[in-house]
PDB file of N, CA, C and O in Angstrom:
ATOM      1  N   MET A   1       0.881  -1.161   0.099  1.00  0.00           N
ATOM      2  CA  MET A   1       0.047   0.105   0.093  1.00  0.00           C
ATOM      3  C   MET A   1       0.934   1.297   0.060  1.00  0.00           C
ATOM      4  O   MET A   1       0.590   2.226  -0.671  1.00  0.00           O
ATOM      5  N   GLU A   2       1.860   1.382   0.644  1.00  0.00           N
ATOM      6  CA  GLU A   2       2.856   2.487   0.713  1.00  0.00           C
ATOM      7  C   GLU A   2       3.404   2.494  -0.405  1.00  0.00           C
ATOM      8  O   GLU A   2       3.510   3.595  -0.946  1.00  0.00           O
ATOM      9  N   ARG A   3       3.837   1.498  -0.996  1.00  0.00           N
ATOM     10  CA  ARG A   3       4.617   1.645  -2.114  1.00  0.00           C
ATOM     11  C   ARG A   3       3.805   2.238  -3.518  1.00  0.00           C
ATOM     12  O   ARG A   3       4.314   2.889  -4.430  1.00  0.00           O
ATOM     13  N   ALA A   4       2.512   1.838  -3.394  1.00  0.00           N
ATOM     14  CA  ALA A   4       1.567   2.334  -4.464  1.00  0.00           C
ATOM     15  C   ALA A   4       1.347   3.596  -4.077  1.00  0.00           C
ATOM     16  O   ALA A   4       1.371   4.446  -4.968  1.00  0.00           O
ATOM     17  N   TYR A   5       1.120   3.970  -2.873  1.00  0.00           N
ATOM     18  CA  TYR A   5       0.848   5.499  -2.645  1.00  0.00           C
ATOM     19  C   TYR A   5       2.055   6.284  -3.209  1.00  0.00           C
ATOM     20  O   TYR A   5       1.912   7.168  -4.054  1.00  0.00           O
ATOM     21  N   ARG A   6       3.329   5.892  -2.665  1.00  0.00           N
ATOM     22  CA  ARG A   6       4.377   6.720  -3.204  1.00  0.00           C
ATOM     23  C   ARG A   6       4.397   6.890  -4.845  1.00  0.00           C
ATOM     24  O   ARG A   6       4.727   7.937  -5.403  1.00  0.00           O
ATOM     25  N   ARG A   7       4.028   5.799  -5.460  1.00  0.00           N
ATOM     26  CA  ARG A   7       4.145   6.024  -7.001  1.00  0.00           C
ATOM     27  C   ARG A   7       2.994   6.833  -7.481  1.00  0.00           C
ATOM     28  O   ARG A   7       3.132   7.415  -8.557  1.00  0.00           O
ATOM     29  N   VAL A   8       1.880   6.946  -6.829  1.00  0.00           N
ATOM     30  CA  VAL A   8       0.784   7.993  -7.180  1.00  0.00           C
ATOM     31  C   VAL A   8       1.370   9.234  -6.850  1.00  0.00           C
ATOM     32  O   VAL A   8       1.404  10.089  -7.735  1.00  0.00           O
ATOM     33  N   VAL A   9       1.845   9.493  -5.717  1.00  0.00           N
ATOM     34  CA  VAL A   9       2.278  10.963  -5.595  1.00  0.00           C
ATOM     35  C   VAL A   9       3.447  11.286  -6.398  1.00  0.00           C
ATOM     36  O   VAL A   9       3.648  12.469  -6.673  1.00  0.00           O
ATOM     37  N   ALA A  10       4.369  10.245  -6.872  1.00  0.00           N
ATOM     38  CA  ALA A  10       5.404  10.724  -7.619  1.00  0.00           C
ATOM     39  C   ALA A  10       4.808  11.080  -9.050  1.00  0.00           C
ATOM     40  O   ALA A  10       5.279  12.010  -9.705  1.00  0.00           O
ATOM     41  N   ASN A  11       3.827  10.358  -9.475  1.00  0.00           N
ATOM     42  CA  ASN A  11       3.076  10.647 -10.654  1.00  0.00           C
ATOM     43  C   ASN A  11       2.190  11.875 -10.850  1.00  0.00           C
ATOM     44  O   ASN A  11       1.675  12.262 -11.898  1.00  0.00           O
ATOM     45  N   LYS A  12       2.104  12.495  -9.428  1.00  0.00           N
ATOM     46  CA  LYS A  12       1.004  13.528  -9.570  1.00  0.00           C
ATOM     47  C   LYS A  12      -0.222  12.908  -9.838  1.00  0.00           C
ATOM     48  O   LYS A  12      -0.898  13.385 -10.749  1.00  0.00           O
ATOM     49  N   GLY A  13      -0.616  11.996  -9.260  1.00  0.00           N
ATOM     50  CA  GLY A  13      -2.011  11.349  -9.742  1.00  0.00           C
ATOM     51  C   GLY A  13      -3.154  12.073  -9.473  1.00  0.00           C
ATOM     52  O   GLY A  13      -3.265  12.774  -8.468  1.00  0.00           O
ATOM     53  N   ALA A  14      -4.068  11.935 -10.368  1.00  0.00           N
ATOM     54  CA  ALA A  14      -5.339  12.682 -10.405  1.00  0.00           C
ATOM     55  C   ALA A  14      -6.324  12.001  -9.204  1.00  0.00           C
ATOM     56  O   ALA A  14      -6.127  10.858  -8.793  1.00  0.00           O
ATOM     57  N   PRO A  15      -7.395  12.856  -8.710  1.00  0.00           N
ATOM     58  CA  PRO A  15      -8.346  12.260  -7.927  1.00  0.00           C
ATOM     59  C   PRO A  15      -9.112  11.021  -8.490  1.00  0.00           C
ATOM     60  O   PRO A  15      -9.342  10.885  -9.692  1.00  0.00           O
ATOM     61  N   GLY A  16      -9.512  10.079  -7.476  1.00  0.00           N
ATOM     62  CA  GLY A  16     -10.196   9.004  -8.117  1.00  0.00           C
ATOM     63  C   GLY A  16     -11.585   9.137  -8.446  1.00  0.00           C
ATOM     64  O   GLY A  16     -11.945  10.298  -8.643  1.00  0.00           O
ATOM     65  N   VAL A  17     -12.512   8.186  -8.563  1.00  0.00           N
ATOM     66  CA  VAL A  17     -13.940   8.526  -8.823  1.00  0.00           C
ATOM     67  C   VAL A  17     -14.547   8.907  -7.715  1.00  0.00           C
ATOM     68  O   VAL A  17     -15.706   9.304  -7.839  1.00  0.00           O
ATOM     69  N   ASP A  18     -13.975   8.888  -6.453  1.00  0.00           N
ATOM     70  CA  ASP A  18     -14.527   9.428  -5.231  1.00  0.00           C
ATOM     71  C   ASP A  18     -14.034  10.963  -4.949  1.00  0.00           C
ATOM     72  O   ASP A  18     -14.354  11.616  -3.957  1.00  0.00           O
ATOM     73  N   GLY A  19     -13.259  11.375  -5.932  1.00  0.00           N
ATOM     74  CA  GLY A  19     -12.879  12.928  -5.856  1.00  0.00           C
ATOM     75  C   GLY A  19     -11.740  13.015  -4.655  1.00  0.00           C
ATOM     76  O   GLY A  19     -11.362  14.146  -4.351  1.00  0.00           O
ATOM     77  N   MET A  20     -11.300  12.131  -4.113  1.00  0.00           N
ATOM     78  CA  MET A  20     -10.215  12.218  -3.113  1.00  0.00           C
ATOM     79  C   MET A  20      -8.779  12.462  -3.658  1.00  0.00           C
ATOM     80  O   MET A  20      -8.192  11.644  -4.367  1.00  0.00           O
ATOM     81  N   THR A  21      -8.256  13.674  -3.260  1.00  0.00           N
ATOM     82  CA  THR A  21      -6.851  13.980  -4.001  1.00  0.00           C
ATOM     83  C   THR A  21      -5.804  12.996  -3.190  1.00  0.00           C
ATOM     84  O   THR A  21      -6.157  12.357  -2.199  1.00  0.00           O
ATOM     85  N   VAL A  22      -4.684  12.962  -3.652  1.00  0.00           N
ATOM     86  CA  VAL A  22      -3.566  12.318  -3.078  1.00  0.00           C
ATOM     87  C   VAL A  22      -3.253  12.810  -1.769  1.00  0.00           C
ATOM     88  O   VAL A  22      -2.939  12.013  -0.885  1.00  0.00           O
ATOM     89  N   TYR A  23      -3.312  14.155  -1.538  1.00  0.00           N
ATOM     90  CA  TYR A  23      -2.939  14.746  -0.315  1.00  0.00           C
ATOM     91  C   TYR A  23      -4.256  14.330   0.773  1.00  0.00           C
ATOM     92  O   TYR A  23      -4.065  14.066   1.960  1.00  0.00           O
ATOM     93  N   GLN A  24      -5.447  14.333   0.188  1.00  0.00           N
ATOM     94  CA  GLN A  24      -6.504  13.907   1.213  1.00  0.00           C
ATOM     95  C   GLN A  24      -6.435  12.422   1.680  1.00  0.00           C
ATOM     96  O   GLN A  24      -6.821  12.066   2.793  1.00  0.00           O
ATOM     97  N   LEU A  25      -5.943  11.636   0.799  1.00  0.00           N
ATOM     98  CA  LEU A  25      -5.590  10.137   0.901  1.00  0.00           C
ATOM     99  C   LEU A  25      -4.729  10.053   2.047  1.00  0.00           C
ATOM    100  O   LEU A  25      -5.037   9.243   2.921  1.00  0.00           O
ATOM    101  N   ALA A  26      -3.554  10.858   2.207  1.00  0.00           N
ATOM    102  CA  ALA A  26      -2.655  10.569   3.149  1.00  0.00           C
ATOM    103  C   ALA A  26      -3.368  10.688   4.557  1.00  0.00           C
ATOM    104  O   ALA A  26      -3.086   9.835   5.399  1.00  0.00           O
ATOM    105  N   ASP A  27      -4.200  11.604   4.846  1.00  0.00           N
ATOM    106  CA  ASP A  27      -4.820  11.777   5.939  1.00  0.00           C
ATOM    107  C   ASP A  27      -5.885  10.684   6.091  1.00  0.00           C
ATOM    108  O   ASP A  27      -6.095  10.249   7.223  1.00  0.00           O
ATOM    109  N   HIS A  28      -6.546  10.223   5.087  1.00  0.00           N
ATOM    110  CA  HIS A  28      -7.561   9.111   5.122  1.00  0.00           C
ATOM    111  C   HIS A  28      -6.856   8.039   5.644  1.00  0.00           C
ATOM    112  O   HIS A  28      -7.252   7.507   6.681  1.00  0.00           O
ATOM    113  N   LEU A  29      -5.848   7.641   5.058  1.00  0.00           N
ATOM    114  CA  LEU A  29      -5.020   6.515   5.348  1.00  0.00           C
ATOM    115  C   LEU A  29      -4.361   6.553   6.811  1.00  0.00           C
ATOM    116  O   LEU A  29      -4.225   5.482   7.404  1.00  0.00           O
ATOM    117  N   LYS A  30      -3.979   7.656   7.364  1.00  0.00           N
ATOM    118  CA  LYS A  30      -3.472   7.826   8.602  1.00  0.00           C
ATOM    119  C   LYS A  30      -4.806   7.331   9.826  1.00  0.00           C
ATOM    120  O   LYS A  30      -4.659   6.691  10.867  1.00  0.00           O
ATOM    121  N   GLN A  31      -5.969   7.852   9.278  1.00  0.00           N
ATOM    122  CA  GLN A  31      -7.130   7.786  10.181  1.00  0.00           C
ATOM    123  C   GLN A  31      -7.906   6.349  10.140  1.00  0.00           C
ATOM    124  O   GLN A  31      -8.544   5.908  11.096  1.00  0.00           O
ATOM    125  N   HIS A  32      -7.767   5.750   9.004  1.00  0.00           N
ATOM    126  CA  HIS A  32      -8.151   4.467   8.887  1.00  0.00           C
ATOM    127  C   HIS A  32      -7.396   3.146   8.486  1.00  0.00           C
ATOM    128  O   HIS A  32      -7.862   2.104   8.025  1.00  0.00           O
ATOM    129  N   TRP A  33      -6.181   3.462   8.771  1.00  0.00           N
ATOM    130  CA  TRP A  33      -5.016   2.458   8.487  1.00  0.00           C
ATOM    131  C   TRP A  33      -5.461   1.249   8.997  1.00  0.00           C
ATOM    132  O   TRP A  33      -5.769   0.384   8.177  1.00  0.00           O
ATOM    133  N   LEU A  34      -5.582   0.953  10.447  1.00  0.00           N
ATOM    134  CA  LEU A  34      -5.897  -0.203  10.996  1.00  0.00           C
ATOM    135  C   LEU A  34      -7.112  -1.132  10.418  1.00  0.00           C
ATOM    136  O   LEU A  34      -6.999  -2.333  10.173  1.00  0.00           O
ATOM    137  N   THR A  35      -8.346  -0.314  10.239  1.00  0.00           N
ATOM    138  CA  THR A  35      -9.447  -1.115   9.621  1.00  0.00           C
ATOM    139  C   THR A  35      -9.247  -1.497   8.242  1.00  0.00           C
ATOM    140  O   THR A  35      -9.707  -2.542   7.782  1.00  0.00           O
ATOM    141  N   LEU A  36      -8.478  -0.558   7.489  1.00  0.00           N
ATOM    142  CA  LEU A  36      -8.146  -1.000   6.016  1.00  0.00           C
ATOM    143  C   LEU A  36      -7.267  -2.135   6.014  1.00  0.00           C
ATOM    144  O   LEU A  36      -7.515  -3.030   5.206  1.00  0.00           O
ATOM    145  N   ARG A  37      -6.145  -2.266   6.887  1.00  0.00           N
ATOM    146  CA  ARG A  37      -5.334  -3.395   6.989  1.00  0.00           C
ATOM    147  C   ARG A  37      -6.036  -4.526   7.300  1.00  0.00           C
ATOM    148  O   ARG A  37      -5.905  -5.481   6.533  1.00  0.00           O
ATOM    149  N   GLU A  38      -6.868  -4.653   8.406  1.00  0.00           N
ATOM    150  CA  GLU A  38      -7.811  -5.739   8.917  1.00  0.00           C
ATOM    151  C   GLU A  38      -8.420  -6.316   7.754  1.00  0.00           C
ATOM    152  O   GLU A  38      -8.365  -7.524   7.524  1.00  0.00           O
ATOM    153  N   ARG A  39      -9.134  -5.294   6.845  1.00  0.00           N
ATOM    154  CA  ARG A  39     -10.033  -5.854   5.800  1.00  0.00           C
ATOM    155  C   ARG A  39      -9.217  -6.452   4.846  1.00  0.00           C
ATOM    156  O   ARG A  39      -9.598  -7.513   4.352  1.00  0.00           O
ATOM    157  N   LEU A  40      -8.058  -5.909   4.465  1.00  0.00           N
ATOM    158  CA  LEU A  40      -7.260  -6.466   3.415  1.00  0.00           C
ATOM    159  C   LEU A  40      -6.669  -7.946   3.940  1.00  0.00           C
ATOM    160  O   LEU A  40      -6.725  -8.948   3.228  1.00  0.00           O
ATOM    161  N   LEU A  41      -6.193  -7.940   5.060  1.00  0.00           N
ATOM    162  CA  LEU A  41      -5.672  -9.303   5.559  1.00  0.00           C
ATOM    163  C   LEU A  41      -6.898 -10.356   5.571  1.00  0.00           C
ATOM    164  O   LEU A  41      -6.779 -11.497   5.124  1.00  0.00           O
ATOM    165  N   ALA A  42      -8.070  -9.853   6.123  1.00  0.00           N
ATOM    166  CA  ALA A  42      -9.127 -10.815   6.059  1.00  0.00           C
ATOM    167  C   ALA A  42      -9.645 -11.062   4.788  1.00  0.00           C
ATOM    168  O   ALA A  42     -10.593 -11.842   4.699  1.00  0.00           O
ATOM    169  N   ASP A  43      -9.150 -10.491   3.708  1.00  0.00           N
ATOM    170  CA  ASP A  43      -9.697 -10.758   2.335  1.00  0.00           C
ATOM    171  C   ASP A  43     -11.226 -10.294   2.366  1.00  0.00           C
ATOM    172  O   ASP A  43     -12.032 -10.994   1.753  1.00  0.00           O
ATOM    173  N   GLU A  44     -11.677  -9.146   3.048  1.00  0.00           N
ATOM    174  CA  GLU A  44     -12.833  -8.582   3.115  1.00  0.00           C
ATOM    175  C   GLU A  44     -13.045  -7.388   2.276  1.00  0.00           C
ATOM    176  O   GLU A  44     -14.187  -6.941   2.165  1.00  0.00           O
ATOM    177  N   TYR A  45     -12.036  -6.823   1.667  1.00  0.00           N
ATOM    178  CA  TYR A  45     -12.114  -5.828   0.824  1.00  0.00           C
ATOM    179  C   TYR A  45     -12.147  -6.280  -0.750  1.00  0.00           C
ATOM    180  O   TYR A  45     -11.172  -6.824  -1.268  1.00  0.00           O
ATOM    181  N   HIS A  46     -13.310  -6.015  -1.435  1.00  0.00           N
ATOM    182  CA  HIS A  46     -13.333  -6.123  -2.725  1.00  0.00           C
ATOM    183  C   HIS A  46     -13.527  -4.970  -3.591  1.00  0.00           C
ATOM    184  O   HIS A  46     -14.628  -4.420  -3.597  1.00  0.00           O
ATOM    185  N   PRO A  47     -12.457  -4.489  -4.419  1.00  0.00           N
ATOM    186  CA  PRO A  47     -12.601  -3.472  -5.155  1.00  0.00           C
ATOM    187  C   PRO A  47     -13.744  -3.346  -6.263  1.00  0.00           C
ATOM    188  O   PRO A  47     -14.165  -4.390  -6.764  1.00  0.00           O
ATOM    189  N   SER A  48     -14.190  -2.297  -6.610  1.00  0.00           N
ATOM    190  CA  SER A  48     -15.250  -2.224  -7.596  1.00  0.00           C
ATOM    191  C   SER A  48     -14.807  -2.900  -8.958  1.00  0.00           C
ATOM    192  O   SER A  48     -13.614  -3.029  -9.235  1.00  0.00           O
ATOM    193  N   PRO A  49     -15.705  -3.276  -9.698  1.00  0.00           N
ATOM    194  CA  PRO A  49     -15.225  -3.898 -10.980  1.00  0.00           C
ATOM    195  C   PRO A  49     -14.761  -2.634 -11.945  1.00  0.00           C
ATOM    196  O   PRO A  49     -15.211  -1.495 -11.819  1.00  0.00           O
ATOM    197  N   ILE A  50     -13.792  -3.033 -12.920  1.00  0.00           N
ATOM    198  CA  ILE A  50     -13.330  -2.124 -13.818  1.00  0.00           C
ATOM    199  C   ILE A  50     -13.724  -2.447 -15.234  1.00  0.00           C
ATOM    200  O   ILE A  50     -13.699  -3.601 -15.659  1.00  0.00           O
ATOM    201  N   ARG A  51     -14.049  -1.526 -15.877  1.00  0.00           N
ATOM    202  CA  ARG A  51     -14.292  -1.892 -17.346  1.00  0.00           C
ATOM    203  C   ARG A  51     -13.035  -1.373 -18.221  1.00  0.00           C
ATOM    204  O   ARG A  51     -12.635  -0.217 -18.076  1.00  0.00           O
ATOM    205  N   ALA A  52     -12.546  -2.085 -18.953  1.00  0.00           N
ATOM    206  CA  ALA A  52     -11.561  -1.946 -19.883  1.00  0.00           C
ATOM    207  C   ALA A  52     -11.876  -1.148 -21.199  1.00  0.00           C
ATOM    208  O   ALA A  52     -12.853  -1.387 -21.910  1.00  0.00           O
ATOM    209  N   ALA A  53     -11.003  -0.238 -21.429  1.00  0.00           N
ATOM    210  CA  ALA A  53     -11.303   0.484 -22.877  1.00  0.00           C
ATOM    211  C   ALA A  53      -9.983   0.840 -23.300  1.00  0.00           C
ATOM    212  O   ALA A  53      -9.057   1.106 -22.534  1.00  0.00           O
ATOM    213  N   ALA A  54      -9.923   0.834 -24.781  1.00  0.00           N
ATOM    214  CA  ALA A  54      -8.694   1.095 -25.445  1.00  0.00           C
ATOM    215  C   ALA A  54      -8.682   2.438 -25.922  1.00  0.00           C
ATOM    216  O   ALA A  54      -9.639   2.786 -26.614  1.00  0.00           O
ATOM    217  N   ILE A  55      -7.727   3.298 -25.667  1.00  0.00           N
ATOM    218  CA  ILE A  55      -7.882   4.807 -26.237  1.00  0.00           C
ATOM    219  C   ILE A  55      -6.755   4.958 -26.949  1.00  0.00           C
ATOM    220  O   ILE A  55      -5.705   4.450 -26.555  1.00  0.00           O
ATOM    221  N   PRO A  56      -6.834   5.733 -28.177  1.00  0.00           N
ATOM    222  CA  PRO A  56      -5.854   5.991 -29.225  1.00  0.00           C
ATOM    223  C   PRO A  56      -4.953   6.789 -28.485  1.00  0.00           C
ATOM    224  O   PRO A  56      -5.230   7.607 -27.608  1.00  0.00           O
ATOM    225  N   LYS A  57      -3.590   6.393 -29.032  1.00  0.00           N
ATOM    226  CA  LYS A  57      -2.282   7.537 -28.682  1.00  0.00           C
ATOM    227  C   LYS A  57      -2.110   8.243 -29.708  1.00  0.00           C
ATOM    228  O   LYS A  57      -2.344   7.821 -30.840  1.00  0.00           O
ATOM    229  N   PRO A  58      -1.673   9.425 -29.449  1.00  0.00           N
ATOM    230  CA  PRO A  58      -1.332  10.506 -30.253  1.00  0.00           C
ATOM    231  C   PRO A  58      -0.591  10.010 -31.541  1.00  0.00           C
ATOM    232  O   PRO A  58      -1.019  10.206 -32.678  1.00  0.00           O
ATOM    233  N   LYS A  59       0.543   9.361 -31.242  1.00  0.00           N
ATOM    234  CA  LYS A  59       1.378   8.851 -32.242  1.00  0.00           C
ATOM    235  C   LYS A  59       1.166   7.286 -32.786  1.00  0.00           C
ATOM    236  O   LYS A  59       2.045   6.584 -33.285  1.00  0.00           O
ATOM    237  N   GLY A  60      -0.088   6.960 -32.582  1.00  0.00           N
ATOM    238  CA  GLY A  60      -0.639   5.683 -33.049  1.00  0.00           C
ATOM    239  C   GLY A  60      -0.557   4.492 -32.067  1.00  0.00           C
ATOM    240  O   GLY A  60       0.243   4.435 -31.133  1.00  0.00           O
ATOM    241  N   GLY A  61      -1.402   3.619 -32.356  1.00  0.00           N
ATOM    242  CA  GLY A  61      -1.465   2.653 -31.301  1.00  0.00           C
ATOM    243  C   GLY A  61      -2.444   2.870 -30.294  1.00  0.00           C
ATOM    244  O   GLY A  61      -3.123   3.893 -30.374  1.00  0.00           O
ATOM    245  N   THR A  62      -2.642   2.001 -29.276  1.00  0.00           N
ATOM    246  CA  THR A  62      -3.709   2.273 -28.272  1.00  0.00           C
ATOM    247  C   THR A  62      -3.066   1.994 -26.915  1.00  0.00           C
ATOM    248  O   THR A  62      -2.134   1.200 -26.788  1.00  0.00           O
ATOM    249  N   ARG A  63      -3.653   2.743 -25.818  1.00  0.00           N
ATOM    250  CA  ARG A  63      -3.358   2.424 -24.395  1.00  0.00           C
ATOM    251  C   ARG A  63      -4.602   2.026 -23.687  1.00  0.00           C
ATOM    252  O   ARG A  63      -5.679   2.612 -23.790  1.00  0.00           O
ATOM    253  N   GLN A  64      -4.334   0.877 -22.889  1.00  0.00           N
ATOM    254  CA  GLN A  64      -5.515   0.565 -22.140  1.00  0.00           C
ATOM    255  C   GLN A  64      -5.897   1.431 -20.968  1.00  0.00           C
ATOM    256  O   GLN A  64      -5.073   1.883 -20.172  1.00  0.00           O
ATOM    257  N   LEU A  65      -7.224   1.637 -20.908  1.00  0.00           N
ATOM    258  CA  LEU A  65      -7.713   2.566 -19.631  1.00  0.00           C
ATOM    259  C   LEU A  65      -8.845   1.748 -18.804  1.00  0.00           C
ATOM    260  O   LEU A  65      -9.827   1.218 -19.323  1.00  0.00           O
ATOM    261  N   GLY A  66      -8.567   1.744 -17.590  1.00  0.00           N
ATOM    262  CA  GLY A  66      -9.335   1.135 -16.447  1.00  0.00           C
ATOM    263  C   GLY A  66     -10.438   2.076 -16.056  1.00  0.00           C
ATOM    264  O   GLY A  66     -10.061   3.108 -15.500  1.00  0.00           O
ATOM    265  N   ILE A  67     -11.808   1.910 -16.251  1.00  0.00           N
ATOM    266  CA  ILE A  67     -12.812   2.727 -15.803  1.00  0.00           C
ATOM    267  C   ILE A  67     -13.541   2.243 -14.725  1.00  0.00           C
ATOM    268  O   ILE A  67     -14.140   1.214 -15.038  1.00  0.00           O
ATOM    269  N   PRO A  68     -13.750   2.645 -13.391  1.00  0.00           N
ATOM    270  CA  PRO A  68     -14.338   1.998 -12.507  1.00  0.00           C
ATOM    271  C   PRO A  68     -15.932   2.268 -12.746  1.00  0.00           C
ATOM    272  O   PRO A  68     -16.430   3.291 -13.215  1.00  0.00           O
ATOM    273  N   ARG A  69     -16.535   1.205 -12.346  1.00  0.00           N
ATOM    274  CA  ARG A  69     -17.957   1.153 -12.575  1.00  0.00           C
ATOM    275  C   ARG A  69     -18.797   1.649 -11.612  1.00  0.00           C
ATOM    276  O   ARG A  69     -19.901   2.074 -11.952  1.00  0.00           O
ATOM    277  N   SER A  70     -18.427   1.664 -10.373  1.00  0.00           N
ATOM    278  CA  SER A  70     -19.138   2.350  -9.162  1.00  0.00           C
ATOM    279  C   SER A  70     -18.156   2.805  -8.003  1.00  0.00           C
ATOM    280  O   SER A  70     -16.934   2.689  -8.096  1.00  0.00           O
ATOM    281  N   LEU A  71     -18.703   3.249  -7.081  1.00  0.00           N
ATOM    282  CA  LEU A  71     -17.994   3.703  -5.917  1.00  0.00           C
ATOM    283  C   LEU A  71     -18.035   2.742  -4.687  1.00  0.00           C
ATOM    284  O   LEU A  71     -17.405   2.967  -3.654  1.00  0.00           O
ATOM    285  N   THR A  72     -18.773   1.732  -4.872  1.00  0.00           N
ATOM    286  CA  THR A  72     -19.050   0.741  -3.658  1.00  0.00           C
ATOM    287  C   THR A  72     -17.907  -0.348  -3.701  1.00  0.00           C
ATOM    288  O   THR A  72     -17.529  -0.828  -4.770  1.00  0.00           O
ATOM    289  N   ALA A  73     -17.398  -0.698  -2.526  1.00  0.00           N
ATOM    290  CA  ALA A  73     -16.158  -1.556  -2.441  1.00  0.00           C
ATOM    291  C   ALA A  73     -16.491  -2.862  -1.736  1.00  0.00           C
ATOM    292  O   ALA A  73     -15.615  -3.710  -1.562  1.00  0.00           O
TER     293      ALA A  73
END
């Protein structure tokens, strides 16, 4: 989780479908880490389904894009 967070910060990631920014996520993780960790370890967290879409690249070819279907986890 920490490695993924650092990658998003380094890439200046945009807010997710919930509108939470990277900076808001830091506070959210600090407040809710124990619960999140328990759910992850207990295999009780299930991310929303993702719809795949191929988008054209400016110089040709395509890039895969994952589009969240809902906000429920």
